[in-house]
HTML snippet that shows the backbone in 3Dmol.js (N, CA, C, O; Angstrom):
<script src="https://3Dmol.org/build/3Dmol-min.js"></script>
<div id="view" style="width:600px;height:400px;position:relative"></div>
<script>
const pdb = `
ATOM      1  N   MET A   1      11.731  26.499  21.060  1.00  0.00           N
ATOM      2  CA  MET A   1      11.538  27.539  19.891  1.00  0.00           C
ATOM      3  C   MET A   1      10.830  26.682  18.694  1.00  0.00           C
ATOM      4  O   MET A   1       9.816  27.115  18.146  1.00  0.00           O
ATOM      5  N   ALA A   2      11.351  25.598  18.371  1.00  0.00           N
ATOM      6  CA  ALA A   2      10.794  24.717  17.260  1.00  0.00           C
ATOM      7  C   ALA A   2       9.354  24.378  17.626  1.00  0.00           C
ATOM      8  O   ALA A   2       8.547  24.234  16.708  1.00  0.00           O
ATOM      9  N   GLN A   3       8.979  24.243  18.854  1.00  0.00           N
ATOM     10  CA  GLN A   3       7.640  23.733  19.223  1.00  0.00           C
ATOM     11  C   GLN A   3       6.674  25.009  19.022  1.00  0.00           C
ATOM     12  O   GLN A   3       5.550  24.954  18.523  1.00  0.00           O
ATOM     13  N   ALA A   4       7.279  26.100  19.472  1.00  0.00           N
ATOM     14  CA  ALA A   4       6.401  27.377  19.157  1.00  0.00           C
ATOM     15  C   ALA A   4       6.142  27.629  17.653  1.00  0.00           C
ATOM     16  O   ALA A   4       5.029  28.017  17.298  1.00  0.00           O
ATOM     17  N   ARG A   5       6.987  27.451  16.889  1.00  0.00           N
ATOM     18  CA  ARG A   5       7.118  27.606  15.414  1.00  0.00           C
ATOM     19  C   ARG A   5       6.043  26.526  14.845  1.00  0.00           C
ATOM     20  O   ARG A   5       5.232  26.831  13.971  1.00  0.00           O
ATOM     21  N   ALA A   6       6.106  25.466  15.324  1.00  0.00           N
ATOM     22  CA  ALA A   6       5.117  24.315  14.863  1.00  0.00           C
ATOM     23  C   ALA A   6       3.786  24.648  15.447  1.00  0.00           C
ATOM     24  O   ALA A   6       2.823  24.378  14.730  1.00  0.00           O
ATOM     25  N   PHE A   7       3.553  25.172  16.589  1.00  0.00           N
ATOM     26  CA  PHE A   7       2.187  25.475  17.086  1.00  0.00           C
ATOM     27  C   PHE A   7       1.626  26.800  16.220  1.00  0.00           C
ATOM     28  O   PHE A   7       0.452  26.942  15.879  1.00  0.00           O
ATOM     29  N   ALA A   8       2.639  27.673  15.958  1.00  0.00           N
ATOM     30  CA  ALA A   8       1.950  28.795  15.101  1.00  0.00           C
ATOM     31  C   ALA A   8       1.601  28.262  13.774  1.00  0.00           C
ATOM     32  O   ALA A   8       0.536  28.616  13.267  1.00  0.00           O
ATOM     33  N   ALA A   9       2.427  27.401  13.123  1.00  0.00           N
ATOM     34  CA  ALA A   9       2.032  26.884  11.748  1.00  0.00           C
ATOM     35  C   ALA A   9       0.790  26.156  11.840  1.00  0.00           C
ATOM     36  O   ALA A   9      -0.030  26.330  10.938  1.00  0.00           O
ATOM     37  N   ALA A  10       0.500  25.302  12.868  1.00  0.00           N
ATOM     38  CA  ALA A  10      -0.638  24.493  13.020  1.00  0.00           C
ATOM     39  C   ALA A  10      -1.765  25.338  13.164  1.00  0.00           C
ATOM     40  O   ALA A  10      -2.786  25.045  12.542  1.00  0.00           O
ATOM     41  N   ALA A  11      -1.736  26.473  13.983  1.00  0.00           N
ATOM     42  CA  ALA A  11      -2.666  27.527  14.167  1.00  0.00           C
ATOM     43  C   ALA A  11      -3.154  28.225  12.940  1.00  0.00           C
ATOM     44  O   ALA A  11      -4.345  28.486  12.766  1.00  0.00           O
ATOM     45  N   ALA A  12      -2.248  28.508  12.130  1.00  0.00           N
ATOM     46  CA  ALA A  12      -2.261  29.200  10.827  1.00  0.00           C
ATOM     47  C   ALA A  12      -3.296  28.241   9.911  1.00  0.00           C
ATOM     48  O   ALA A  12      -4.377  28.638   9.476  1.00  0.00           O
ATOM     49  N   ARG A  13      -2.778  26.996   9.724  1.00  0.00           N
ATOM     50  CA  ARG A  13      -3.429  26.086   9.005  1.00  0.00           C
ATOM     51  C   ARG A  13      -4.885  25.832   9.348  1.00  0.00           C
ATOM     52  O   ARG A  13      -5.787  25.720   8.518  1.00  0.00           O
ATOM     53  N   HIS A  14      -5.019  25.750  10.763  1.00  0.00           N
ATOM     54  CA  HIS A  14      -6.392  25.713  11.334  1.00  0.00           C
ATOM     55  C   HIS A  14      -7.426  26.860  10.936  1.00  0.00           C
ATOM     56  O   HIS A  14      -8.614  26.728  10.641  1.00  0.00           O
ATOM     57  N   ASP A  15      -6.666  28.007  11.007  1.00  0.00           N
ATOM     58  CA  ASP A  15      -7.436  29.234  10.757  1.00  0.00           C
ATOM     59  C   ASP A  15      -7.957  29.325   9.315  1.00  0.00           C
ATOM     60  O   ASP A  15      -9.082  29.722   9.010  1.00  0.00           O
ATOM     61  N   ARG A  16      -6.895  28.862   8.370  1.00  0.00           N
ATOM     62  CA  ARG A  16      -7.235  28.817   6.981  1.00  0.00           C
ATOM     63  C   ARG A  16      -8.452  27.825   6.607  1.00  0.00           C
ATOM     64  O   ARG A  16      -9.403  28.091   5.873  1.00  0.00           O
ATOM     65  N   ALA A  17      -8.198  26.635   7.277  1.00  0.00           N
ATOM     66  CA  ALA A  17      -9.298  25.547   7.069  1.00  0.00           C
ATOM     67  C   ALA A  17     -10.589  26.041   7.570  1.00  0.00           C
ATOM     68  O   ALA A  17     -11.614  25.891   6.905  1.00  0.00           O
ATOM     69  N   GLN A  18     -10.582  26.666   8.796  1.00  0.00           N
ATOM     70  CA  GLN A  18     -11.869  27.231   9.300  1.00  0.00           C
ATOM     71  C   GLN A  18     -12.488  28.232   8.435  1.00  0.00           C
ATOM     72  O   GLN A  18     -13.708  28.236   8.272  1.00  0.00           O
ATOM     73  N   TRP A  19     -11.718  29.082   7.872  1.00  0.00           N
ATOM     74  CA  TRP A  19     -12.182  30.180   6.803  1.00  0.00           C
ATOM     75  C   TRP A  19     -12.710  29.495   5.669  1.00  0.00           C
ATOM     76  O   TRP A  19     -13.835  29.805   5.276  1.00  0.00           O
ATOM     77  N   HIS A  20     -12.047  28.595   5.081  1.00  0.00           N
ATOM     78  CA  HIS A  20     -12.554  27.808   3.851  1.00  0.00           C
ATOM     79  C   HIS A  20     -13.799  27.203   4.188  1.00  0.00           C
ATOM     80  O   HIS A  20     -14.732  27.341   3.397  1.00  0.00           O
ATOM     81  N   GLN A  21     -13.978  26.469   5.378  1.00  0.00           N
ATOM     82  CA  GLN A  21     -15.153  25.930   5.641  1.00  0.00           C
ATOM     83  C   GLN A  21     -16.374  26.914   5.789  1.00  0.00           C
ATOM     84  O   GLN A  21     -17.495  26.706   5.325  1.00  0.00           O
ATOM     85  N   GLN A  22     -16.003  27.957   6.469  1.00  0.00           N
ATOM     86  CA  GLN A  22     -17.062  29.023   6.616  1.00  0.00           C
ATOM     87  C   GLN A  22     -17.573  29.547   5.229  1.00  0.00           C
ATOM     88  O   GLN A  22     -18.761  29.763   4.988  1.00  0.00           O
ATOM     89  N   GLU A  23     -16.530  29.729   4.336  1.00  0.00           N
ATOM     90  CA  GLU A  23     -16.891  30.330   3.031  1.00  0.00           C
ATOM     91  C   GLU A  23     -17.687  29.254   2.165  1.00  0.00           C
ATOM     92  O   GLU A  23     -18.552  29.633   1.376  1.00  0.00           O
ATOM     93  N   ALA A  24     -17.431  28.135   2.299  1.00  0.00           N
ATOM     94  CA  ALA A  24     -18.232  27.042   1.598  1.00  0.00           C
ATOM     95  C   ALA A  24     -19.598  26.937   2.224  1.00  0.00           C
ATOM     96  O   ALA A  24     -20.568  26.696   1.504  1.00  0.00           O
ATOM     97  N   ALA A  25     -19.718  27.088   3.402  1.00  0.00           N
ATOM     98  CA  ALA A  25     -21.108  27.172   3.977  1.00  0.00           C
ATOM     99  C   ALA A  25     -21.881  28.392   3.593  1.00  0.00           C
ATOM    100  O   ALA A  25     -23.084  28.274   3.360  1.00  0.00           O
ATOM    101  N   THR A  26     -21.333  29.472   3.514  1.00  0.00           N
ATOM    102  CA  THR A  26     -22.002  30.551   2.998  1.00  0.00           C
ATOM    103  C   THR A  26     -22.283  30.458   1.562  1.00  0.00           C
ATOM    104  O   THR A  26     -23.361  30.890   1.155  1.00  0.00           O
ATOM    105  N   ALA A  27     -21.509  29.986   0.818  1.00  0.00           N
ATOM    106  CA  ALA A  27     -21.753  29.699  -0.668  1.00  0.00           C
ATOM    107  C   ALA A  27     -22.886  28.889  -0.740  1.00  0.00           C
ATOM    108  O   ALA A  27     -23.854  29.225  -1.422  1.00  0.00           O
ATOM    109  N   THR A  28     -22.853  27.841  -0.091  1.00  0.00           N
ATOM    110  CA  THR A  28     -24.125  26.920   0.008  1.00  0.00           C
ATOM    111  C   THR A  28     -25.367  27.558   0.361  1.00  0.00           C
ATOM    112  O   THR A  28     -26.391  27.375  -0.297  1.00  0.00           O
ATOM    113  N   ALA A  29     -25.314  28.304   1.382  1.00  0.00           N
ATOM    114  CA  ALA A  29     -26.513  28.991   1.816  1.00  0.00           C
ATOM    115  C   ALA A  29     -27.052  29.948   0.730  1.00  0.00           C
ATOM    116  O   ALA A  29     -28.247  30.026   0.443  1.00  0.00           O
ATOM    117  N   VAL A  30     -26.040  30.691   0.135  1.00  0.00           N
ATOM    118  CA  VAL A  30     -26.535  31.603  -0.958  1.00  0.00           C
ATOM    119  C   VAL A  30     -27.059  30.925  -2.155  1.00  0.00           C
ATOM    120  O   VAL A  30     -28.055  31.313  -2.767  1.00  0.00           O
ATOM    121  N   ARG A  31     -26.322  29.854  -2.478  1.00  0.00           N
ATOM    122  CA  ARG A  31     -26.943  29.009  -3.637  1.00  0.00           C
ATOM    123  C   ARG A  31     -28.330  28.521  -3.359  1.00  0.00           C
ATOM    124  O   ARG A  31     -29.165  28.611  -4.260  1.00  0.00           O
ATOM    125  N   MET A  32     -28.667  27.997  -2.163  1.00  0.00           N
ATOM    126  CA  MET A  32     -29.873  27.449  -1.844  1.00  0.00           C
ATOM    127  C   MET A  32     -30.899  28.659  -1.764  1.00  0.00           C
ATOM    128  O   MET A  32     -32.056  28.475  -2.141  1.00  0.00           O
ATOM    129  N   ALA A  33     -30.509  29.836  -1.302  1.00  0.00           N
ATOM    130  CA  ALA A  33     -31.372  30.968  -1.321  1.00  0.00           C
ATOM    131  C   ALA A  33     -31.798  31.505  -2.726  1.00  0.00           C
ATOM    132  O   ALA A  33     -32.878  32.046  -2.960  1.00  0.00           O
ATOM    133  N   MET A  34     -30.801  31.281  -3.624  1.00  0.00           N
ATOM    134  CA  MET A  34     -30.947  31.713  -4.960  1.00  0.00           C
ATOM    135  C   MET A  34     -31.720  30.697  -5.743  1.00  0.00           C
ATOM    136  O   MET A  34     -32.140  31.007  -6.859  1.00  0.00           O
ATOM    137  N   GLY A  35     -31.960  29.395  -5.195  1.00  0.00           N
ATOM    138  CA  GLY A  35     -32.533  28.354  -5.886  1.00  0.00           C
ATOM    139  C   GLY A  35     -31.829  27.882  -7.039  1.00  0.00           C
ATOM    140  O   GLY A  35     -32.436  27.283  -7.927  1.00  0.00           O
ATOM    141  N   ALA A  36     -30.570  28.106  -7.101  1.00  0.00           N
ATOM    142  CA  ALA A  36     -29.757  27.727  -8.291  1.00  0.00           C
ATOM    143  C   ALA A  36     -29.153  26.296  -8.246  1.00  0.00           C
ATOM    144  O   ALA A  36     -28.863  25.783  -7.165  1.00  0.00           O
ATOM    145  N   GLU A  37     -28.987  25.734  -9.287  1.00  0.00           N
ATOM    146  CA  GLU A  37     -28.438  24.366  -9.349  1.00  0.00           C
ATOM    147  C   GLU A  37     -26.909  24.506  -9.036  1.00  0.00           C
ATOM    148  O   GLU A  37     -26.372  25.594  -9.244  1.00  0.00           O
ATOM    149  N   PRO A  38     -26.277  23.588  -8.610  1.00  0.00           N
ATOM    150  CA  PRO A  38     -24.810  23.697  -8.321  1.00  0.00           C
ATOM    151  C   PRO A  38     -23.931  24.192  -9.577  1.00  0.00           C
ATOM    152  O   PRO A  38     -23.086  25.060  -9.358  1.00  0.00           O
ATOM    153  N   ALA A  39     -24.084  23.695 -10.856  1.00  0.00           N
ATOM    154  CA  ALA A  39     -23.535  24.096 -11.940  1.00  0.00           C
ATOM    155  C   ALA A  39     -23.807  25.538 -12.316  1.00  0.00           C
ATOM    156  O   ALA A  39     -22.912  26.251 -12.771  1.00  0.00           O
ATOM    157  N   ALA A  40     -25.026  25.958 -12.129  1.00  0.00           N
ATOM    158  CA  ALA A  40     -25.494  27.292 -12.511  1.00  0.00           C
ATOM    159  C   ALA A  40     -24.888  28.161 -11.581  1.00  0.00           C
ATOM    160  O   ALA A  40     -24.546  29.262 -12.013  1.00  0.00           O
ATOM    161  N   PHE A  41     -24.660  27.868 -10.254  1.00  0.00           N
ATOM    162  CA  PHE A  41     -24.148  28.761  -9.221  1.00  0.00           C
ATOM    163  C   PHE A  41     -22.696  28.785  -9.445  1.00  0.00           C
ATOM    164  O   PHE A  41     -22.105  29.794  -9.061  1.00  0.00           O
ATOM    165  N   THR A  42     -22.061  27.898  -9.970  1.00  0.00           N
ATOM    166  CA  THR A  42     -20.469  27.819 -10.259  1.00  0.00           C
ATOM    167  C   THR A  42     -20.389  28.891 -11.312  1.00  0.00           C
ATOM    168  O   THR A  42     -19.687  29.875 -11.078  1.00  0.00           O
ATOM    169  N   LYS A  43     -21.050  28.795 -12.463  1.00  0.00           N
ATOM    170  CA  LYS A  43     -21.080  29.633 -13.377  1.00  0.00           C
ATOM    171  C   LYS A  43     -21.216  31.242 -12.853  1.00  0.00           C
ATOM    172  O   LYS A  43     -20.494  32.171 -13.215  1.00  0.00           O
ATOM    173  N   TYR A  44     -22.210  31.297 -12.012  1.00  0.00           N
ATOM    174  CA  TYR A  44     -22.429  32.755 -11.565  1.00  0.00           C
ATOM    175  C   TYR A  44     -21.225  33.186 -10.757  1.00  0.00           C
ATOM    176  O   TYR A  44     -20.823  34.345 -10.862  1.00  0.00           O
ATOM    177  N   LEU A  45     -20.637  32.331  -9.969  1.00  0.00           N
ATOM    178  CA  LEU A  45     -19.352  32.820  -9.228  1.00  0.00           C
ATOM    179  C   LEU A  45     -18.346  33.124 -10.143  1.00  0.00           C
ATOM    180  O   LEU A  45     -17.655  34.120  -9.928  1.00  0.00           O
ATOM    181  N   ASN A  46     -18.115  32.322 -11.286  1.00  0.00           N
ATOM    182  CA  ASN A  46     -16.981  32.470 -12.236  1.00  0.00           C
ATOM    183  C   ASN A  46     -17.224  33.761 -12.949  1.00  0.00           C
ATOM    184  O   ASN A  46     -16.271  34.489 -13.225  1.00  0.00           O
ATOM    185  N   ASP A  47     -18.432  34.076 -13.255  1.00  0.00           N
ATOM    186  CA  ASP A  47     -18.846  35.408 -13.994  1.00  0.00           C
ATOM    187  C   ASP A  47     -18.539  36.557 -12.987  1.00  0.00           C
ATOM    188  O   ASP A  47     -18.067  37.627 -13.372  1.00  0.00           O
ATOM    189  N   LEU A  48     -18.797  36.319 -11.808  1.00  0.00           N
ATOM    190  CA  LEU A  48     -18.468  37.537 -10.866  1.00  0.00           C
ATOM    191  C   LEU A  48     -16.956  37.776 -10.792  1.00  0.00           C
ATOM    192  O   LEU A  48     -16.548  38.926 -10.632  1.00  0.00           O
ATOM    193  N   THR A  49     -16.200  36.863 -10.888  1.00  0.00           N
ATOM    194  CA  THR A  49     -14.700  37.051 -10.746  1.00  0.00           C
ATOM    195  C   THR A  49     -13.899  37.449 -12.004  1.00  0.00           C
ATOM    196  O   THR A  49     -12.680  37.620 -12.005  1.00  0.00           O
ATOM    197  N   ARG A  50     -14.767  37.590 -13.154  1.00  0.00           N
ATOM    198  CA  ARG A  50     -14.101  38.027 -14.448  1.00  0.00           C
ATOM    199  C   ARG A  50     -14.064  39.439 -14.355  1.00  0.00           C
ATOM    200  O   ARG A  50     -13.573  40.105 -15.267  1.00  0.00           O
TER     201      ARG A  50
END
`;
const viewer = $3Dmol.createViewer("view");
viewer.addModel(pdb, "pdb");
viewer.setStyle({}, {cartoon: {color: "spectrum"}});
viewer.zoomTo();
viewer.render();
</script>
Protein backbone atom coordinates (compact mmCIF):
# COMPACT_ATOMS: atom_id res chain seq x y z
CA MET A 1 0.00 0.00 0.00
CA ALA A 2 2.81 2.42 0.84
CA GLN A 3 4.44 1.67 -2.49
CA ALA A 4 1.21 2.54 -4.31
CA ARG A 5 0.95 5.84 -2.42
CA ALA A 6 4.56 6.67 -3.23
CA PHE A 7 3.97 5.86 -6.89
CA ALA A 8 0.85 8.06 -7.00
CA ALA A 9 2.71 10.93 -5.34
CA ALA A 10 5.61 10.62 -7.78
CA ALA A 11 3.19 10.58 -10.72
CA ALA A 12 1.49 13.74 -9.42
CA ARG A 13 4.85 15.51 -9.05
CA HIS A 14 5.82 14.44 -12.56
CA ASP A 15 2.51 15.74 -13.97
CA ARG A 16 2.99 19.11 -12.24
CA ALA A 17 6.58 19.37 -13.45
CA GLN A 18 5.56 18.48 -17.00
CA TRP A 19 2.74 21.06 -16.91
CA HIS A 20 5.12 23.77 -15.65
CA GLN A 21 7.64 22.89 -18.36
CA GLN A 22 4.96 23.10 -21.06
CA GLU A 23 3.68 26.39 -19.63
CA ALA A 24 7.21 27.84 -19.67
CA ALA A 25 7.75 26.72 -23.27
CA THR A 26 4.44 28.30 -24.31
CA ALA A 27 5.32 31.56 -22.55
CA THR A 28 8.69 31.63 -24.30
CA ALA A 29 7.08 31.01 -27.68
CA VAL A 30 4.55 33.80 -27.09
CA ARG A 31 7.27 36.18 -25.95
CA MET A 32 9.33 35.42 -29.05
CA ALA A 33 6.29 35.85 -31.31
CA MET A 34 5.56 39.21 -29.71
CA GLY A 35 9.19 40.24 -30.05
CA ALA A 36 9.24 41.38 -26.43
CA GLU A 37 12.26 41.52 -24.20
CA PRO A 38 12.02 39.19 -21.17
CA ALA A 39 11.47 42.07 -18.71
CA ALA A 40 8.77 43.64 -20.89
CA PHE A 41 7.05 40.28 -21.26
CA THR A 42 7.12 39.73 -17.49
CA LYS A 43 5.48 43.13 -17.03
CA TYR A 44 2.88 42.18 -19.64
CA LEU A 45 2.07 38.94 -17.79
CA ASN A 46 1.87 40.77 -14.45
CA ASP A 47 -0.51 43.32 -15.95
CA LEU A 48 -2.73 40.51 -17.25
CA THR A 49 -3.11 39.01 -13.79
CA ARG A 50 -4.18 42.23 -12.06
